[in-house]
C-alpha positions in Angstrom: 40.9 -76.7 35.0 41.6 -74.2 37.9 39.8 -71.0 36.9 42.6 -68.7 38.2 44.9 -70.8 35.8 42.6 -69.9 32.9 42.2 -66.6 33.6 46.0 -66.1 34.0 46.5 -67.9 30.6 44.1 -65.1 29.1 46.4 -62.2 30.5 49.5 -64.1 29.2 48.1 -64.4 25.6 47.0 -61.0 25.3 50.4 -59.9 26.7 52.1 -61.7 23.9 49.6 -60.4 20.9 50.0 -56.7 21.9 51.1 -54.7 24.7 47.9 -52.5 24.6 45.7 -55.3 25.3 47.5 -56.0 28.4 45.4 -53.6 30.4 42.2 -54.8 28.9 43.1 -58.1 29.5 43.9 -57.4 33.3 40.9 -55.8 33.5 38.8 -58.6 32.2 40.9 -61.1 34.3 39.7 -59.0 37.5 36.2 -58.6 36.5 36.1 -62.5 35.7 37.8 -63.4 39.2 35.2 -61.3 40.7 32.3 -62.6 39.2 33.5 -66.0 40.2 33.7 -64.8 43.7 30.0 -63.8 43.6 29.0 -66.7 41.8 30.6 -68.8 44.5 28.2 -67.2 47.1 25.3 -67.0 45.6 24.9 -70.6 44.3 25.1 -71.2 48.2 21.4 -69.3 48.6 18.7 -71.3 49.0 16.9 -69.3 46.4 16.4 -70.7 43.0 16.5 -67.4 41.2 18.3 -64.3 42.0 18.5 -61.0 40.4 20.9 -58.0 41.3 20.6 -54.6 40.7 23.1 -52.0 41.9 22.3 -48.2 42.0 25.8 -47.0 42.0 24.7 -43.2 42.4 22.8 -43.9 45.3 25.1 -47.1 46.6 22.0 -49.3 46.9 22.3 -53.2 45.8 18.7 -54.6 45.3 18.3 -58.3 45.5 15.4 -60.0 44.1 14.6 -63.7 44.5 11.2 -63.3 42.8 10.1 -61.5 39.7 8.0 -59.3 40.1 8.7 -59.3 43.8 5.5 -57.6 45.1 6.6 -57.6 48.7 3.5 -56.8 50.9 6.1 -56.3 53.9 9.4 -54.5 54.6 11.4 -55.6 57.7 14.5 -53.5 58.7 16.8 -55.9 59.8 19.8 -53.8 60.8 21.1 -50.6 59.7 20.7 -50.2 55.9 19.6 -53.7 55.2 15.9 -54.2 54.4 14.3 -57.8 54.1 11.4 -57.7 51.4 8.3 -60.4 52.5 5.4 -61.8 50.7 3.8 -63.6 53.4 6.3 -66.0 54.6 8.4 -66.0 51.5 11.4 -63.6 51.3 11.0 -62.3 48.0 14.2 -59.6 48.1 16.7 -57.8 50.2 17.7 -54.2 50.0 21.4 -52.8 51.0 22.1 -49.3 51.5 25.3 -48.1 51.3 26.4 -51.5 49.9 30.0 -50.6 48.7 30.7 -50.4 52.5 29.8 -53.8 53.4 
């Protein structure tokens, strides 16, 4: 079954049940769609595990590919992007000003 159809179906059911639930259902549907988009991208990474932490106040996204990271080296790849390594293994990525990327 198409995911977009399923999400749309959830919104329609909520609308039929209760008009007040419509706003919540639309937000839920939007949230689910965004998560699906992220999942589609993350599954293409060569990492077996991915942990994401976002600090909204600092606008920093932390991606970890191993817990604990124990990175021994940080390499600045570009403005606002830091690669975290332990030897040859990439253990994390830090993205500053993440909401603007």
